[in-house]
C-alpha positions, 0 to 999 in steps of 0.5 A, a space after each residue: 491481451 489479459 488485464 491485470 487484476 488487483 483486489 483491495 479489501 478491508 480486513 478489519 480494525 484492531 489495535 494496529 489500525 485499519 487493515 487493508 489487504 492488496 492482492 494481485 498485480 499492482 502496476 500503472 493500470 491497477 494503481 490508478 484503480 485503487 488510488 482513489 479508494 486508498 485515498 479515502 482510507 487515508 482520510 478516514 481518521 484512523 491513527 494507522 492505515 496498515 496495508 497487508 501486501 502478502 497477496 501481491 504477485 507483482 508490483 512495478 514502480 507505479 505501485 511503489 509510487 502509489 505507496 509513496 504518494 499514499 504515505 504523504 497523503 496519510 501524513 498530511 491527514 495525521 495518519 501513519 501508513 504501515 506496510 506489512 508482509 511486503 514480498 521480498 522482491 517488492 522490498 528490493 524494488 523499494 530499496 532500489 528506488 530509495 522508497 524505503 527511506 520514507 515508507 515504514 515496513 513492519 512485521 505484525 
């Protein structure tokens, strides 16, 4: 059985905030792998945390739940979570789960 992989890396800091790229498959297993690191970024004191999702090849409800929980953590820390370059199928899943009501999808 193949293990799904996820890659998380800091792209940089700019006027939009701290930019983090996620690439690969975001599912129950990999969401648990990246959640602690994303939590650290939420507490880093940046005004905005920008997640670039253009590299996601798959995202299930566990991944979307991760984004919602991260959004809440960021808000509690005074940081704004921005999701950019969200793949169309992920946007569709967010709408079905009504997660798009809380999450801020942007084009940068």
